[in-house]
C-alpha positions in Angstrom: 397.4 115.4 87.7 395.4 112.3 88.5 392.1 114.2 88.3 392.9 115.7 84.9 393.8 112.2 83.6 390.6 110.8 85.0 388.6 113.6 83.4 390.3 113.0 80.0 389.5 109.3 80.1 385.9 109.9 81.1 385.4 112.5 78.3 386.9 110.1 75.7 384.6 107.3 76.9 381.5 109.3 76.5 382.5 111.0 73.2 383.4 107.9 71.2 379.9 106.2 71.2 378.3 109.5 70.2 380.6 109.9 67.2 380.1 106.2 66.1 376.3 106.6 66.2 376.3 109.4 63.7 378.3 107.6 61.0 375.9 104.8 60.3 374.1 105.5 57.1 370.3 104.9 56.9 369.2 102.3 54.4 366.0 100.9 53.1 365.1 97.9 51.0 363.5 98.5 47.5 361.8 95.6 45.7 360.8 95.5 42.0 358.7 92.8 40.4 360.4 90.6 37.8 358.8 91.2 34.4 358.7 89.0 31.3 356.9 90.0 28.1 355.3 92.9 30.0 353.8 90.6 32.7 355.0 89.9 36.3 356.6 86.4 36.7 354.7 84.4 39.3 356.5 81.9 41.6 354.8 78.5 41.3 355.3 77.6 45.0 354.0 80.8 46.7 351.7 82.1 43.9 353.2 85.5 44.4 355.2 87.7 41.9 358.9 87.2 42.0 360.8 90.3 43.1 364.4 91.6 42.9 365.3 93.5 46.1 368.2 95.8 46.8 369.3 97.7 49.8 369.9 101.4 49.1 371.1 104.4 51.2 368.6 107.1 52.1 370.1 110.6 51.6 368.9 113.7 53.4 367.3 116.4 51.4 368.6 119.8 52.2 366.4 122.9 52.0 367.7 125.6 49.7 366.7 128.7 47.9 364.5 128.5 44.8 366.2 128.7 41.5 365.2 131.8 39.6 363.3 131.3 36.3 365.1 132.4 33.1 363.7 135.5 31.5 363.1 135.3 27.7 
């Protein structure tokens, strides 16, 4: 009885971190220059273009079959 309980506890201890590691989505930061009248806005202090940055999720692309072309 004690050995089966110990085995259950050890199995749960090793399984939980493996499940938690898979759930974290991958993200990347995407920056776009701020535009005004078709030109990039330059920050007077740094002399570099101002940017708007956002963090977005990266989705996996799945391989699939090719879509057949439509016959006319």
